[in-house]
C-alpha positions as CSV (number, residue, x, y, z in Angstrom):
1,M,-30.6,-0.2,31.4
2,G,-29.6,0.5,28.6
3,E,-26.3,-1.4,28.2
4,H,-25.7,-4.6,26.1
5,Q,-23.7,-7.4,25.3
6,P,-20.8,-5.6,22.9
7,L,-20.7,-6.3,19.4
8,I,-17.0,-6.8,19.0
9,E,-14.2,-7.4,21.2
10,P,-12.5,-4.9,23.4
11,S,-9.2,-6.1,22.1
12,T,-10.4,-5.2,18.5
13,W,-11.9,-2.3,19.5
14,E,-8.1,-0.6,21.2
15,A,-6.4,-2.0,17.9
16,V,-9.1,-0.1,15.6
17,Q,-8.4,2.7,17.7
18,S,-4.8,2.9,17.8
19,I,-5.0,2.7,13.9
20,L,-7.1,5.6,13.8
21,K,-5.0,7.8,15.8
22,V,-2.5,8.0,13.0
23,S,-3.4,10.7,10.5
24,P,-4.6,9.4,7.0
25,R,-1.3,11.5,5.4
26,M,0.9,9.5,7.9
27,Q,-1.2,5.9,7.0
28,G,-0.8,6.7,3.1
29,N,3.1,7.6,3.3
30,N,3.5,4.3,4.9
31,T,1.3,2.2,2.8
32,R,3.3,3.9,-0.5
33,A,6.8,3.5,1.2
34,T,5.5,0.0,1.6
35,I,4.2,-1.1,-1.4
36,T,6.1,0.9,-3.9
37,A,9.3,0.1,-2.6
38,G,9.2,-3.0,-5.0
39,W,8.9,-0.6,-7.8
40,R,11.4,1.7,-7.4
41,V,14.7,1.4,-10.0
42,R,17.8,1.1,-8.0
43,N,20.3,2.8,-10.8
44,A,20.0,3.7,-14.2
45,S,20.9,0.5,-16.0
46,D,18.1,-1.3,-14.5
47,L,15.5,1.1,-16.1
48,S,15.9,0.2,-19.9
49,L,13.5,-0.3,-23.1
50,Q,13.9,-4.1,-22.6
51,T,13.1,-4.3,-19.3
52,L,9.9,-1.7,-19.8
53,H,7.8,-3.8,-22.2
54,F,4.0,-3.8,-22.1
55,G,3.1,-6.4,-24.9
56,H,3.5,-4.1,-27.8
57,E,6.9,-5.4,-28.9
58,S,5.3,-8.2,-30.7
59,R,3.4,-5.8,-33.0
60,G,6.5,-3.6,-33.6
61,Q,4.9,-0.5,-31.5
62,F,8.0,-0.3,-29.7
């Protein structure tokens, strides 16, 4: 009595629980390290005003 069919598969439950074992701070650090890796400037020559245009060059506001 009191038991019912599981709402989710046991494998899904275990996968979620393993994710929740990692602290939120660590999860955030891992996400930022993965997502922002493409945005990092490799060296100073990669960073120039020409590459940092935001649509203002046509209006002479650069």
